[in-house]
Structures are given as structure tokens and as C-alpha cells.
C-alpha positions as CSV (number, residue, x, y, z in Angstrom):
1,M,0.0,0.0,0.0
2,S,1.1,3.6,-0.6
3,Y,0.0,5.0,2.8
4,G,-2.1,7.6,1.2
5,V,0.6,9.2,-1.0
6,S,-1.1,10.1,-4.3
7,H,1.1,12.7,-5.8
8,S,4.4,12.3,-7.6
9,V,7.7,11.6,-5.7
10,D,11.3,12.2,-6.5
11,S,12.5,8.6,-6.8
12,I,11.1,5.1,-6.6
13,I,13.1,2.0,-6.0
14,Y,11.1,-0.9,-7.4
15,G,11.1,-4.5,-6.2
16,A,14.1,-4.6,-4.0
17,D,14.3,-7.0,-1.0
18,V,13.8,-4.5,1.7
19,F,15.4,-5.0,5.1
20,D,13.8,-2.8,7.7
21,G,16.9,-2.6,10.0
22,L,15.1,-4.1,13.0
23,G,16.3,-7.7,12.2
24,N,13.1,-8.8,10.5
25,A,13.2,-10.9,7.3
26,S,13.2,-8.9,4.0
27,Q,10.1,-8.1,2.0
28,P,9.9,-7.3,-1.7
29,L,8.7,-3.8,-1.8
30,D,8.8,-0.5,-3.7
31,V,10.2,2.4,-1.8
32,A,9.5,6.0,-2.7
33,I,11.7,9.0,-1.7
34,K,10.4,12.6,-1.6
35,G,12.7,15.3,-0.4
36,E,14.8,14.0,2.5
37,R,12.4,11.3,3.6
38,I,10.9,7.9,2.8
39,A,7.5,8.8,1.3
40,A,5.9,5.4,0.9
41,L,6.4,1.6,0.9
42,G,4.5,-1.2,-0.8
43,D,3.2,-1.5,-4.4
44,L,3.8,2.0,-5.7
45,S,3.0,1.3,-9.4
46,S,0.3,4.1,-9.2
47,L,2.8,6.8,-8.2
48,Q,4.5,9.1,-10.6
49,T,8.2,9.7,-10.7
50,L,10.9,10.8,-13.2
51,N,13.6,8.7,-11.4
52,K,12.9,5.0,-11.6
53,I,15.4,2.6,-10.1
54,D,15.2,-1.1,-10.7
55,G,15.9,-2.9,-7.4
56,H,14.9,-6.4,-8.5
57,G,17.4,-8.9,-7.3
58,L,19.0,-6.4,-5.0
59,C,18.7,-5.6,-1.3
60,L,17.7,-2.3,0.1
61,A,18.8,-1.5,3.7
62,P,18.9,1.6,5.9
63,G,22.1,3.5,5.4
64,F,24.8,2.0,7.6
65,I,25.8,3.8,10.8
66,D,29.5,3.6,11.7
67,V,29.4,4.0,15.4
68,H,33.1,4.1,15.9
69,T,35.1,6.5,13.8
70,H,37.9,9.0,14.0
71,D,36.4,11.1,11.1
72,D,36.2,14.3,13.2
73,L,38.4,16.3,10.8
74,E,38.1,14.1,7.8
75,L,34.5,15.2,7.3
76,L,35.8,18.8,6.7
77,R,38.9,17.7,4.9
78,N,37.2,15.4,2.4
79,P,33.5,15.9,2.4
80,A,32.9,13.2,-0.3
81,M,33.8,10.7,2.4
82,A,34.5,8.0,-0.2
83,A,35.8,5.5,2.3
84,K,32.4,5.5,4.0
85,I,30.0,6.1,1.2
86,T,31.5,3.3,-0.9
87,Q,30.6,0.9,2.0
88,G,27.0,2.2,2.3
89,V,27.7,4.2,5.4
90,T,25.6,7.3,5.7
91,T,26.1,8.3,9.4
92,V,29.3,8.4,11.4
93,I,29.8,8.8,15.2
94,T,33.0,10.9,15.9
95,G,34.9,11.7,19.1
96,N,35.6,8.1,20.1
97,C,38.5,6.7,22.3
98,G,38.7,10.0,24.3
99,I,39.8,12.1,21.4
100,S,37.6,14.7,19.6
101,A,38.2,17.7,17.4
102,A,36.0,19.8,19.7
103,P,36.1,21.4,22.1
104,A,39.8,21.5,21.7
105,K,42.4,24.1,22.6
106,L,45.9,23.0,21.6
107,H,48.9,24.8,23.2
108,S,51.4,22.8,21.2
109,D,51.3,19.8,19.0
110,A,48.4,17.4,19.4
111,P,49.2,14.9,22.1
112,D,49.0,11.2,21.5
113,P,46.5,9.9,20.5
114,M,44.8,13.2,19.4
115,N,47.5,13.3,16.7
116,L,45.5,10.4,15.0
117,L,42.9,13.0,14.0
118,G,45.1,15.5,12.2
119,D,47.7,18.2,12.4
120,K,47.7,21.0,15.0
121,S,46.6,23.5,12.5
122,E,43.3,21.6,11.9
123,F,42.2,21.8,15.6
124,Q,40.3,25.1,15.3
125,F,37.2,24.4,17.3
126,S,37.3,25.6,20.9
127,S,33.6,24.7,21.3
128,M,31.3,22.1,19.9
129,A,29.2,25.0,18.5
130,D,32.2,26.1,16.4
131,Y,32.6,22.5,15.0
132,I,28.9,22.3,14.2
133,T,29.0,25.6,12.4
134,A,32.0,24.5,10.4
135,F,30.1,21.3,9.3
136,Q,27.0,23.3,8.4
137,R,29.1,25.6,6.2
138,Q,30.7,22.6,4.4
139,P,28.5,19.5,4.9
140,A,29.8,16.1,4.1
141,N,28.1,13.3,2.2
142,V,27.4,11.6,5.6
143,N,25.6,12.6,8.7
144,V,27.7,13.1,11.8
145,A,27.0,12.8,15.6
146,A,29.8,13.7,18.0
147,L,31.1,12.6,21.3
148,V,33.4,14.7,23.5
149,G,36.8,13.2,24.1
150,H,38.1,13.0,27.7
151,T,41.7,13.2,26.6
152,T,40.7,16.4,24.6
153,L,39.2,17.9,27.8
154,R,42.4,16.9,29.8
155,N,44.5,18.6,27.1
156,N,42.4,21.8,27.4
157,V,42.9,22.2,31.1
158,M,46.1,20.3,32.1
159,G,49.6,21.2,31.3
160,E,50.9,17.8,32.3
161,L,48.8,14.8,31.3
162,L,50.8,12.0,33.1
163,R,49.0,12.5,36.4
164,P,45.4,12.6,37.8
165,A,43.5,15.8,37.4
166,N,43.1,17.9,40.4
167,A,39.8,19.3,41.7
168,D,39.9,22.6,39.8
169,E,40.8,20.8,36.6
170,I,38.0,18.3,37.0
171,T,35.6,21.2,37.6
172,A,36.8,22.9,34.4
173,M,36.4,19.7,32.4
174,Q,32.9,19.2,33.8
175,Q,31.9,22.7,32.6
176,Q,33.3,22.1,29.2
177,L,31.5,18.8,28.8
178,D,28.3,20.3,30.1
179,E,28.5,23.1,27.5
180,A,29.4,20.7,24.6
181,I,26.5,18.4,25.3
182,A,24.1,21.4,25.6
183,Q,25.4,22.5,22.2
184,G,24.7,19.1,20.6
185,A,27.2,16.4,21.6
186,L,26.0,12.9,22.4
187,G,28.1,12.4,25.5
188,L,31.6,11.5,26.7
189,S,34.2,9.1,25.4
190,T,37.3,7.9,27.2
191,G,40.5,6.3,26.0
192,L,41.9,5.1,29.3
193,A,44.4,2.7,27.8
194,Y,46.3,5.6,26.2
195,R,49.3,7.0,28.1
196,N,47.8,10.5,28.3
197,A,44.6,9.3,29.8
198,N,45.7,6.3,31.8
199,H,46.7,8.4,34.8
200,A,43.1,9.5,35.2
201,S,41.8,8.0,38.4
202,E,38.5,6.2,38.6
203,A,37.2,9.1,40.6
204,E,38.2,11.5,37.8
205,I,36.0,9.6,35.3
206,L,33.1,9.2,37.7
207,A,33.1,12.9,38.3
208,F,31.6,13.3,34.8
209,G,28.6,11.1,35.8
210,P,26.4,13.9,37.1
211,V,26.9,16.0,34.0
212,L,26.0,13.0,31.8
213,K,23.0,12.2,34.0
214,K,21.8,15.8,33.7
215,H,21.6,15.5,29.9
216,N,20.7,11.8,29.8
217,A,23.9,11.5,27.7
218,L,26.0,8.5,26.7
219,Y,29.3,7.2,28.0
220,T,31.6,5.3,25.6
221,T,34.9,3.9,26.6
222,H,38.1,2.4,25.2
223,L,38.7,0.4,28.3
224,R,41.6,1.0,30.6
225,T,43.0,-2.3,29.3
226,E,41.9,-4.9,26.8
227,F,44.7,-7.3,27.9
228,D,44.9,-9.5,31.0
229,A,42.8,-7.2,33.3
230,V,40.0,-6.6,30.8
231,L,37.3,-7.9,33.1
232,D,38.3,-5.4,35.8
233,A,38.3,-2.7,33.2
234,M,34.8,-3.7,32.2
235,D,33.7,-3.4,35.8
236,E,35.1,0.1,35.9
237,A,33.2,1.0,32.8
238,F,29.9,-0.4,34.2
239,L,30.2,1.9,37.3
240,M,28.8,4.7,35.1
241,E,25.6,2.7,34.8
242,N,25.6,1.4,38.4
243,N,26.2,4.8,39.9
244,F,24.3,7.1,37.6
245,D,22.0,5.0,35.4
246,I,23.9,6.2,32.3
247,K,24.0,4.2,29.1
248,V,27.5,2.6,28.7
249,I,29.0,1.5,25.4
250,I,32.3,-0.4,25.3
251,S,34.4,0.5,22.3
252,H,35.9,-2.2,20.1
253,L,35.4,-5.0,22.6
254,K,38.2,-7.5,22.3
255,C,40.6,-9.9,24.0
256,A,44.0,-8.4,23.2
257,G,47.3,-10.3,23.5
258,K,48.0,-13.9,22.7
259,N,47.7,-15.1,26.3
260,N,44.1,-13.8,26.3
261,W,42.9,-15.6,23.2
262,G,39.8,-17.6,23.8
263,R,38.4,-15.3,26.6
264,A,35.6,-13.8,24.5
265,P,33.0,-15.9,26.4
266,Q,34.2,-14.4,29.7
267,L,33.7,-10.9,28.3
268,L,30.1,-11.7,27.2
269,A,29.4,-13.3,30.5
270,K,30.4,-10.0,32.1
271,F,27.5,-8.4,30.2
272,A,25.2,-11.1,31.5
273,E,26.4,-10.5,35.0
274,Q,25.7,-6.8,34.6
275,G,22.0,-7.8,34.1
276,K,19.4,-8.5,31.5
277,N,17.9,-5.0,32.1
278,S,21.3,-3.3,31.6
279,R,21.4,-0.9,28.7
280,C,25.2,-1.5,28.2
281,S,26.3,-2.2,24.7
282,C,29.5,-2.5,22.7
283,D,30.9,-2.2,19.2
284,A,33.4,-4.3,17.3
285,Y,35.3,-4.3,14.0
286,P,35.4,-7.4,11.8
287,Y,39.1,-8.1,11.8
288,A,41.6,-10.0,14.0
289,A,44.0,-7.0,14.0
290,S,43.9,-3.6,15.8
291,S,45.4,-0.3,14.7
292,S,46.5,2.7,16.7
293,T,49.7,4.6,17.6
294,L,52.8,2.5,18.1
295,D,52.5,1.8,21.8
296,L,55.8,0.7,23.5
297,T,53.8,-1.3,26.1
298,Q,52.3,-3.4,23.3
299,V,55.6,-4.3,21.5
300,T,55.9,-8.1,21.5
301,A,57.2,-10.9,19.4
302,D,53.9,-12.9,20.0
303,F,52.3,-11.6,16.8
304,E,53.1,-9.4,13.8
305,I,53.2,-5.6,14.1
306,T,53.2,-3.5,11.0
307,V,54.3,0.1,11.1
308,T,51.8,2.4,9.3
309,W,53.6,5.7,9.8
310,S,56.6,7.2,11.5
311,E,57.4,10.9,11.8
312,P,61.2,10.4,12.0
313,H,61.3,7.5,9.5
314,P,58.3,7.8,7.1
315,Q,60.0,5.4,4.7
316,M,59.3,2.6,7.1
317,A,55.5,2.8,6.6
318,G,54.1,-0.6,5.5
319,R,57.0,-2.6,6.9
320,T,56.9,-5.0,9.9
321,L,58.5,-3.9,13.1
322,A,60.5,-7.2,13.1
323,D,62.0,-6.4,9.7
324,I,62.9,-2.9,10.7
325,A,64.5,-4.1,13.9
326,S,66.5,-6.7,12.0
327,D,67.7,-4.1,9.5
328,W,68.7,-1.8,12.3
329,H,70.3,-4.6,14.4
330,L,68.1,-3.5,17.3
331,S,65.5,-5.2,19.6
332,L,61.9,-4.8,18.8
333,L,61.5,-2.3,21.7
334,E,64.6,-0.3,20.7
335,A,63.4,-0.1,17.1
336,A,59.9,1.0,18.2
337,T,61.4,3.7,20.3
338,Q,63.5,5.0,17.4
339,L,60.3,5.2,15.2
340,Q,58.4,7.3,17.7
341,P,56.0,9.0,17.2
342,A,54.5,6.3,14.9
343,G,51.4,4.2,14.1
344,A,51.0,0.5,13.9
345,I,48.7,-2.5,13.1
346,Y,48.8,-5.2,15.7
347,H,47.8,-8.7,14.6
348,G,47.1,-9.6,18.2
349,L,43.5,-10.9,18.2
350,S,42.0,-14.4,17.8
351,E,39.7,-14.9,14.9
352,Q,37.4,-17.1,17.0
353,D,37.1,-14.3,19.6
354,V,36.3,-11.8,16.9
355,Q,33.5,-14.0,15.6
356,T,32.1,-14.6,19.1
357,I,32.0,-10.9,19.8
358,L,30.6,-10.0,16.5
359,A,27.7,-12.5,17.0
360,F,26.9,-11.1,20.4
361,E,23.4,-9.7,20.4
362,R,24.5,-6.3,21.9
363,T,27.4,-5.8,19.4
364,M,27.2,-3.0,16.9
365,I,29.5,-2.6,13.9
366,G,32.2,0.2,13.9
367,S,35.2,0.5,11.7
368,D,37.6,2.4,14.0
369,G,39.3,3.5,10.8
370,L,42.1,6.1,10.8
371,P,41.7,8.3,7.7
372,C,44.9,10.2,8.3
373,D,47.0,7.0,8.3
374,P,49.2,6.8,5.2
375,H,48.9,3.0,5.3
376,P,45.6,2.5,7.0
377,H,44.1,-0.7,8.3
378,P,41.7,-2.2,5.7
379,R,38.8,-1.7,8.1
380,L,38.7,2.0,7.0
381,W,37.4,0.9,3.6
382,G,36.0,-2.6,4.2
383,S,34.3,-3.1,7.5
384,F,30.6,-3.1,6.6
385,P,30.8,-5.1,3.3
386,R,33.1,-7.6,5.2
387,V,30.3,-8.2,7.8
388,L,27.7,-8.6,5.1
389,G,29.8,-10.7,2.7
390,H,32.5,-12.6,4.6
391,Y,30.8,-13.1,7.9
392,S,27.1,-13.3,7.1
393,R,27.0,-14.8,3.6
394,D,30.3,-16.8,3.5
395,Q,30.8,-17.8,7.1
396,G,27.1,-18.0,8.1
397,L,27.9,-16.3,11.4
398,F,24.5,-14.6,11.4
399,S,21.7,-13.9,9.0
400,L,21.8,-11.0,6.6
401,A,18.9,-9.4,8.5
402,T,20.8,-9.6,11.8
403,A,24.0,-8.3,10.1
404,I,22.1,-5.3,8.8
405,H,20.4,-4.7,12.2
406,K,23.9,-4.5,13.9
407,M,24.8,-1.6,11.6
408,T,21.5,0.2,11.4
409,G,18.5,-0.2,13.8
410,L,20.5,-1.3,16.8
411,S,23.0,1.5,16.3
412,A,20.3,4.2,15.8
413,A,18.6,3.0,19.0
414,N,21.7,2.9,21.1
415,Y,22.8,6.4,20.0
416,R,19.2,7.7,20.0
417,L,19.3,8.9,16.4
418,T,15.7,9.9,15.7
419,D,14.1,8.7,12.4
420,R,17.2,6.8,11.2
421,G,18.4,3.3,11.0
422,V,15.0,1.9,10.0
423,I,13.2,1.8,6.7
424,K,9.8,3.3,7.6
425,Q,7.5,5.9,6.1
426,G,8.5,9.3,7.3
427,N,12.1,8.3,8.3
428,F,15.0,10.0,6.7
429,A,16.0,8.4,3.3
430,D,19.4,7.2,4.3
431,L,19.5,4.1,2.1
432,V,21.9,1.6,0.5
433,L,21.1,-0.7,-2.4
434,F,23.4,-3.7,-2.7
435,N,23.8,-7.2,-4.1
436,R,23.9,-9.8,-1.4
437,H,25.7,-12.3,-3.7
438,T,28.6,-10.0,-4.8
439,I,29.0,-7.6,-1.8
440,C,32.6,-8.0,-0.8
441,D,35.4,-6.0,1.0
442,N,38.4,-5.6,-1.3
443,A,40.7,-3.7,1.0
444,T,43.6,-5.8,2.3
445,F,46.5,-5.3,4.7
446,I,48.7,-4.8,1.6
447,N,46.3,-2.8,-0.6
448,S,44.1,-1.2,2.1
449,E,42.3,1.6,0.3
450,L,40.3,-0.4,-2.3
451,P,36.6,0.3,-2.4
452,A,34.2,-2.6,-1.8
453,S,32.2,-4.4,-4.5
454,G,28.5,-4.9,-4.7
455,I,27.2,-1.5,-3.5
456,H,25.0,-0.1,-6.3
457,R,23.5,3.1,-4.9
458,V,23.6,5.1,-1.7
459,W,21.3,8.0,-0.6
460,T,22.0,10.4,2.3
461,N,18.9,12.3,3.4
462,G,17.2,11.5,0.0
463,H,20.2,12.7,-2.1
464,A,22.2,10.2,-4.2
465,T,25.8,10.0,-3.0
466,L,26.8,6.9,-4.9
467,I,25.5,5.6,-8.3
468,D,27.2,2.5,-9.7
469,N,30.7,3.2,-8.3
470,R,30.4,6.9,-9.2
471,M,30.8,9.2,-6.2
472,I,28.5,12.2,-6.1
473,V,29.4,15.1,-3.7
474,A,25.9,15.9,-2.6
475,R,26.9,17.5,0.7
476,S,23.6,16.3,2.1
477,G,24.7,15.2,5.5
478,K,23.4,16.7,8.7
479,F,24.7,17.1,12.2
480,L,22.7,14.9,14.5
481,T,22.0,15.1,18.2
482,S,20.5,12.5,20.6
483,H,17.6,14.8,21.3
484,G,16.0,14.3,18.0
485,K,17.2,17.6,16.5
486,T,19.3,18.1,13.4
487,H,21.5,21.1,12.8
488,D,21.0,22.1,9.2
């Protein structure tokens, strides 16, 4: 049925297998777009349109939501957002792992790991309102919703980060967080495993609880450790829910380090222990390798480490740390020290653990890609097609409907993104049309910036942003808040 729509519409997609984003089985339906929204679903043969798209044999899903990105400055740098649009991603969550482009006040070079986002000159937003204004002036092809980074707040108020914040500094950070959320941020993220946040005490983190509670905002966290003491780190994260009834999302849930392989069931049991009524959730990326700055505490011979960039030795990008150390006649740790500051890919995860966590009912999909990396992890270009193709179709880890739910409806619900993540009349027309039989991630650890196959069309807020491998710079993205508002 056409739900009463009797006039002409902008576009109609005919006969696609429509996945609603809620995990339900697909239905063959026509879908009409008018303006920014979905105008009608059903048999729409009576409607008029000048733009007819044949969807027969293809799948139509809500635009994918990348809940874990570091695209804060990339959105402004490269508004086409090819790495995301070519995967079918139409919304990104920025400000993860404790680092955000706003509100930021750099006094010198960006501290680790804020340097993953961009150069000092690009950090120009002392308030969230400034960042939103910059996005409004130059919208990207994707929607964006932003978290405030704890390390960014520490950088703003502390001259020395390798210590706990004092009372005055905590008060200043609370005020900055309060202002940023009032201006449109979703909540707070922490990256407690990183050196420049690791000295923050549990009390320092919990001091943000009243601010988050005031705004009914979110707390996301890159745990204090993902290695041996990961269960204790999860307990620390859950204190935000236990003490303040705040929604907690654990970033890129994993069992890191070879001696922790096989512990994924323990991590999921920790969620069960937290309770069936807990709102705590998590995200994961579909690879058995992580990527970040080159952390001296993670240097090991247990698994391969690939250097992705190095400021003093840029020619070493793409080489393994072991090969570099051998050439330099140094130990792994000595070579890593010589490369600093640098980035790395760590092949330190178990594939079975990755699958166990991906299949967990509370797990959303996030890429955690690093767009500034000159030799990025393939997750930047391949995460979402990899879930649909490799893990759902080829491995049978979960149904296609479940895979889509993990990157659409579940994500929109957890991040409280109104009228998105579900194909429904009246919702925003963030859509992706793909072939379930050919969708495939092509990016590899050697050639990591190859676009995926099988994505036919993408729409962001009703505007086409990809048609048969051709990018269209529509600049149709919006800044989203968790309060149901969009900043146009």
C-alpha cells in the first residue's frame, strides 16, 4: 500500500528485497523518496516519478551507521567521504576513544593519540558549536553525531597529562563537557588505555557522571586495558551505569594479546552479570587486528606488528617492526622507540574471539578506521561489506537481516538517532542498495584503500551520494544530536 501518497515523488526503487533494519526478514517492496524522507512503501505502481530505479534482485537497507570512527576532521577535509559512502555508510559517530576535534584548545602539537585525527593547524574548534558551524558551512556526504573526548578535555585544562587531574581541573572539564552536550554532543568518550589518559583515576572519570546524567547523555569507553585485566576494566566502565544509570558503550570489545585468546565468552558473561535489564552495549570491527599509535607497552614478538607511519622515519611505513628491527640490528622495543611517534597495526587478536564478539546480540559494527594514516588498516574501507559478505554470507555467522540490524537499527537505537536506522515511512531516506551475492570487501592489509564491490547506490537524506561506483558530492549530511534535533 502507498500509505495515502497520491502525488508524484522524487524517486522510486522498485522491487528490492527491503530489510527494515530491525532484524526482520526482508520483503519485496517498492520504496519512494520525496525530499529528505521515505514517502511510501509497498506496491507503488500508481505513483509518478521521473527517477525509476530497478531494485529487483538487490537488497535495500537503511544507510549503515559507523558507530566508531575518527572522522572528526576528515569530514571537513574530504566531504565526499569516499571510504564510507562506498561501503554504504551514511552516518558516522565521531569523538571516540577519548579524542575529539571539539572542544579543543591546543597549546602545542596534538598529544598522543589526538594526533591520529590531524595536524595541530586543523584543531580550530574551541567549542562544539564552532565545530557544528564548520560542518554546516561545508556539509559532508554523511551525517555526523559527535562525542566529547576525555583526553581532549584533559589537554584543554592540564599542562601535564601524566597525572590525575586535580579538583579545579575536574571542575573545568565538567563545565566544558556540560557546554558541549548542551550544544549538541551525544556524551563523553574515554580512551583510558592511552598514556595521556591512563593516569586519570576512577574518581576523575566518575566525576563526569552527574553531567552525563543531567543531559541523559552517553558514555563510551576504550577500556583501561583490553589485555589481562580486561574484566576489571569492564567493571570500571559499568560503574557509570551502576552509579548514575547512564548508558555505557564499550568500544571495540576484544581480547588483546596472545595469552588472552579464547576469553571472549568471559567478556560476554560479564555483560550477562551486569544484568538483563542493563542498557550497556558494545561495538566491534570485523578483523583480527587492531590499529593505533605505536605503543611501546604493546611491543611483542607474539604476533606481527606493521608500522603504518613514523614521523622520523616515514619510509618505514608498511614494513613490519620485526623487519625494521632486524635491519637496524636493534631489539623490537629499541626499534619501536626509534620510530616514535608512529602508528601500527597489531595482529594480536584471535579470529574465533572476533567472531564470538561480532555474533553477540549487543554488538554494533564500527570501523575504527584512521583516515589520516598513510597506510591504513583495511577496516577504514572494508568493515561493513566484510560483515555482510564474509561473515554473514560466506561464514554464516548470522543472517543477513541480523547483520544489517547490527549496523542500522541497533546503532540508531543505542545512539538515540531519531528517524534513522529503520526503513519506515517518514524516516530520513538514508538508504543503501546492494547485491547480497557480490558484496565484498576488497581492501587488504597490503592494498588497504580499495573500495568494496556490490554496492549499487547510496542515498543520504534522500540525495544520491553513490551511483554504480560513481561518487556524487551531494553534501547532504546533517549534524545529529541524541535529542531528535538536526542542525541544518
